[in-house]
N, C-alpha and C positions, 0 to 999 in steps of 0.2 A: 863714337858709337852712341846709340840711344837705346833705352830700355822700354819695353812694352810689357803688358801683362803676359804676353806669350813668350817672353824671354828676351835675352840680349840680342841686338841686331848686329850682324857682321857684314862686311862688304864683300865677302868671298863666297862663290858657289862651290859646292862639293863635287869633286871628280869621282863619280861612282857609277856612271852609266856604261852599259855594254852595247855591242852592236845591235842586238835585237830590240833593245829599249829605244835606240835611235830610230830603228825601222818603225817601231810602234807609233811614234808621234807623226812621222811622215805619212804612214798608211792611214792612221786615224783622221788626219786633216784632209787627205785626199778623198777619204770616204768612198771607196769604190763600190761598196754594197749599196749605199744610198744613191750614188750617181747612176748606177746601172738601172735603177728603178725609175728615175726621173728624167735624166738628160737625153736618152735616145729619142724620146718623142719629139723634142725640140729639133734634133738633127734631122729627123725624117720630114718634119714640117717645113724645112727650108726649101723643099723641092727635090731633095736627093732621093726620096722615096725608099725603096727597098735597100739601097746601097749604104745603109747606116754603118755596117761593119767596114766597108771600104773607107768611109769618112774617118772612122776611128783609127784605122790602120795608118792613114796619112797623117792624122793628128799625132799619132805616136812618134812618127819621124820628127815632127816639129818639137815635141816635148823632149826627145832625146838630144836635140840640138841645144835646147835651154839647159838640160841637165849637165851638159859638158861644162857650161859656165860655172855651175855650183861645185862640180867635182874638182875642177882645176883650182878654184878659189879655196875650197875647204882642205885641199891637200897642202896649202900654204898657210892659211889663217885659221884660227879658232877663236871665235868671239861670240858672246851671248847675244849680241845684237844682229847676228846673221849678216844680211846685206848692209846694215849700218856700218859694221866693221869692214866688210869687204870693199864697199864703194868708198868709204872714208879713207881707206889706206891706198886706194888706187886712183880715185878721181878727186880727192881732197875732202876735208872735213865738212864743208858745206853740203856737198852732194851726198856725203855719208849720212848726215843728220836728216836730210830731206828723204832719203830712201828708207831710213829707219822709221821715221814718222809715218811715211806712206805705208810701209808693210804693217806697222802696228794698226793703222786704220783698216787695212784689208782684213787682218785677223779678227779685229773687233767686229766688223760688219759680218764676217763669216760666222762669228760666234752667234750673232743674231739670227743669221740664216739657219744654222743648224739647230739651235735651241727651238726656233719656231717650227722647223721640220719635225723635231722630236715631239713637239706639242701637237702638230697635225696628225702624225702617225699614232701617237699615244691616245689622243682623244678618239680617233677612229677605232682603235682597239678596245677602249673602254665601252664604246657604243656597241660594238659587235658582241661583247660579252654580256651586255645588258646591265652593266654597272652604272653607266651614266648615259641614259637615252634622252632623246628630244633635247639635244644640247643647243645652247645659244651659240651664235656665231663667234663669240669671244672665247669659247671653251678651249681651243688650242693655245690661246695666250696664257690661260691659267695653267694648263698642263706644262707648257713650255717654260713658264716662270718657275715652276717646281723643279723642272729639269735643270734650269740654269742655277738654281740654288744648290743642287747636287754637284754640278760642275764646279761651282765656287769652292765647295767643301773639299772636293778631291784635288783641285788645283792648288789649294793651300796646304795640302799634306805633303809628305816626303815624295820627291819626284820619282824615285825608284818605283814605289807602289803605283803612282799615277800612270807612268808610262806602261807598266805591265798591264794595268787595267785597260788602257787604250788598245794594246796589242791583242789581248784576249777577246775583247768585245768585237773588234773588227774582224779578226781571224775567224771567229766562230760564225759570224754572219756571212762572210765571204765563202766559207766552207759550205754552209747551207745552200747558198746560191749556186755554187758549183755542182753540188750533188743533184739539185733539181735540174740544172742545165744538162747534166749527163743523162738523167732519166728522160728528159725531153728529146735529147739527141738519139737515144736508143729507140724511142717510139717513132721518131721521124724516119730512122733508118730501116725499121722493121715494118713500116706501113701501118702502124696501129695508132697513129696520131689522130686527134679530133679533126673533123672537117676535111679529111683526106689529105692533109698537108704532109709533105715528104721533104727529104733533104733537097735543097735547091741552092746551088752555089752561084746563082745569078745575083745573090746579095753582094758579091764582090765585083759586079759590073754596073756601069752607069745605065739606068733605064732610059728608054727612048724618050726624048723630049726634055731631058734634064741636062742642061749645059754645064760647062766647067765652073761657071760662077756659082751655081746652086751647090755643086759638089764642094767648093771651097768654103761656102757658108757653113756647110755641114762639118767640114774640117775645123772651122773656127769654134763651133759649139762643142765638138769633141775635145779640142784643145783645152777648153775651159774646164772640162771634167777632171783634168789632172791637177788643177790648182791646189797647191799645198804640198806637192810631193817633195819640195825642198825644205820643209819645216824642220827636219833634223838638224839643219845648219844652225838653228838657234840654241842647240844644246852643245855647242863647241867647247864651252868652258866647264861642262859637266860630264863629258865623256872621258873614259880612262885613256883611250887611244884615239883622240879626235881626228888626227890627220890620216888615220887608217879607216876607222869605223864610220865616220860621218860621210865621206865620199861613197863608200860602199853602200850605205843605207840609202842615200839619195838616188844613185844609179840603179840599185836593185829595185827600189819601189817604182821608179819610172819604167823599167823593163817589165816588171810584173804587171803594172797597170795596163801597159799596152797589150800584152798577151791576154790578160783577163778581159779587157773591154772588147777586143776583137772577137774572142770566142763567145762571150756571153751575148753580145749584141747580135751576132750571127744566129745564135740559137733563138733569141727573142723574135727576130724578124721571121725566121722560118716557122717558128711556133705559131705566130699569128697568121702567116701566109704571105707570100710575096706578090699576090695579085692586088688589084686596086682596093678591093674590099678589106683584105688583110692589112694593108698599109693604113687604111682609114681607122680600123679598130686599134691598130698599134698606136697611132697618134692620140686617139681618144682615151687610152688606158690611163687610169690614175696610178696604177702600180703594175708595171709590166710583169715582173716575176711573181707578184702576188696572184695576178689573174692566171698566168700560165701554170703556176703551182696548183691552183684549184682545178684547172681543166685537165692537166696531164697526170697529176698525182692524186690529190685529195683536197677537199675543202679546207681541212684544218691546216694543210701545208701553206695555203695562201695566207691564213691568219698568222701563222708562225713567221712567215716572211715579213708581214706587216709589222709585227712587234720587233722582229730583227732589224728592220729599217729604222724603227724608233731608237733602238739601242745603238745602232750605227750612228745615227744623228747625234745622240748624246755623247758618244765617244769622240765624234768630230768636233762637237762644241767644246769638249774638254781640251782637245788639241789646240783649237783656236785660242782659247783663253790663256793656255800655257804659252803659246807662241807670242801673243800680244804682251803678256806679262814680262817675258824675257826681254823684249824690245824696250818696253817702258823702263824696266830696271836698268838696262844698259845705258839708255839716254840719260837717266837720272843719276846713275853712278858717275857718269862722265860730266856731271854738273850742267848739262844742257836742260834737263828737266828738274823738278823739285828734288832736292837732296834727300828728304825722308823716303822717297820712293826708290832710292838707289841702295837699299840695304836688304839683307836677307836675315831671316830668323835663325838663330843658333839652334833652336829646338827642332824646327822642321827642315831647315836647310833650303828653303825657298823664299822668294821675295813676297812675303805676305801682304805688305802694303800695296805693292804694285798689282798683285792679284785682286785685291779688293777694289782698287780703282778701275781696273778693266771690267770687272764683273758689274760694277755699278754703272759704268758707261754703257754696257750692253743693255742693262735694265732701262736706262734712260731712253735709248733708241726705241726699244719696244714700247715704252710708255708713250712716247711722242706719236708713234704710229697708231697705237690703239686708242689712246684717250684724247689726243689733240687733233689728229688728222682723220681718225675714224676709218683707217684702212683695214681690210680683211687680212687674216693671218697669211694666206698664200700671197697676197699682194705685197706684204712686208717681206716675205721670203724672196720674191722676185726682185724687189727694189734693192734690198741689202746685198743680194748676190751680184746684181749688175754693178752697183757702186763699188763694191769690194774688188770685183774683177777689173774694172777700168783702172783702179789705182794699182792693182797688181801688175798690169802690163807695163806701167812706167817703171816699177821696181825691177822687173826682169830686164828691161832695156838698159837701165843704169848699170846693173850687175854685169851684163854682157859687154857693154862698152868698157867697164873697168877691167874685166878679165882680159879683153883684147889689148888694152893699153899696157897692162902689166906684163903680159906674156910676149908681146910682139914689138912694143915700142919703148921698153924700159932700158934698152941698151944691152940687156943680158938675156937673150932668148933661152927659154927653159923647156920648150917643147918643139916638136917637129914643125918646120915651116909650113907644111901643107895644112896644118890645123887652123890656119888663119881663115880658111873658108868656113869653118864651123860657126864662129861668132857672126860672120857676115850673113850667112843663111839664117841664123837665129834672129838677127835684127830684122830681116825681111819678113819672117813669120810674125814677129811681134808687131811690126809696123802695120802689116796688112790686117792682122787681127784687130788692132786698135781702130784702124780705119773703118772696118766693117761694123764696128760697134757704134760709131758716131756718124756714119754717112751711109745712106741718107739720114739726116738728123731726125730722131724720133719725135713724134707728136704727143700731145696730152701729158699725162703724168710721167711718161717715159722721158720727156724732155728734161726733167729735173735731175735724172740720174747722173749724166755727165757733169752737170753744174755742181752737184754736191761733191762728186769726186774731185773736181777741179778746186773747189773751195778748200777741201781737206789738204790737198797738196800745197796750195797757196799759203795756208796757215803754217805749214811746215817750213816753207821758204821764209816767211816773216820771222818765225822762231829763230832761224839761224842768224838773222840780223839783230834781233832783240838780245839774244844770248851770244853775241859775236865772239867775245873773249873766250867763253866756255867752249864754243864750237871749235875755235882754233886750237885751244889747249887739248881738247879731246882728240883732234886730228894728230897733233904732235905726239900725244901719248900712244895712239894706235900705231903710228909710224915707228916709234921706238920699240914698242912691244913686238912688232912683227919684223923688225930688222930692216925697215925700208929707209932709204935715204931721201933727202928732200928733192933729189933729182928724179926720183921715181924708181931707182933700181932696187933690187931686193936680193936677199940671200936665197940660195937654193935650199929647199926643204927636202930632207931625206925621208 
């Protein structure tokens, strides 16, 4: 053990989290309130037009296939490293370390995405209040930097309080969005909506001229809106009933996200109008629900949604930093990473050193983008989101392959034989999603995103060879802890 000013460091996490706190981190990292304001425009712009809700409905099916992987794995394993432990115990320690490193990268890049989003929304809100007008282009970086400092402080506090904050922040913002959506629905149904718009269920049909390729591109973008729903898996060593509550949290968030996205996007498209002009205005909107709130309810409602989106982004940033921290802690505790980062504070019960390392890493990415490459805040938002998502797709694929191997090829089948179709379909969805993100290969600055994602993964692969002995020992430790034999069999978990 080592001692810091903050207290003695211990190698163990505290089991004190309940179901709703596990739900909190998955819900906050998925950030449905922020995604509903930003992502549907991209879906419509793929050529799917008014059929955005249809695209999200199809995306929900794909996400539920991926959720099966995490539900089945978390019913058997509980590990602070999430897929690091899952993949390591099923595909071997090298694959486990690579997946843990990859997911840590995803969460860190998403921390940059969401803190930058908090800065963009926050700066806009300050401007609308007249507190900071005539802002320079870097204003969102400053506001986002302050938000990231707050995230660091909360992430270093007791995890119980942190996860409750996540749940309250996101639940409040989602509730506001649902209330506004219901008001819009009523006005559409009663014929009192602006511009003569009414209920129009053509949003669930493919418009003329839009082929299946365009629809699936929309599905891809919708699928990415769910990224982070599995984050509760990183709390496996802190939940009181991990094999019961973690699977419920993951599946519950995935189902809720699907219902929420389909309903809200349908209201959004109908609110703007399903004709060509309405779709154009939909795509051009900076804040879908902010604009609709102002039109259908009152101007102050739009501003309230803007600050709500900023708070949602802050909560999502907190979930990202917490998730990345738990992965860095798990890797370091198993001696693959630096040993000092594999400890937890006896005072706060969280990995304080790992938290500081991840937060500083996020600051470094922002500083590189702003001060070295001179990118705009929104450009950094897009870049970090794309890089993180490309890495995440690899993580999902490894976890799905690992689950299939454990459940169907280990010699002791523990689920119904028909379930083998689920991981197969999940891999098809993941493979095509990845394919559509790199082909046709993007030009200009976009060409760097797959390269950076690949470099991050390659560094993880190199790490497993540099720390080969520790990687193998970590794998043996995970196998022993989870009751797995070297042949790949496993005990059945009740």
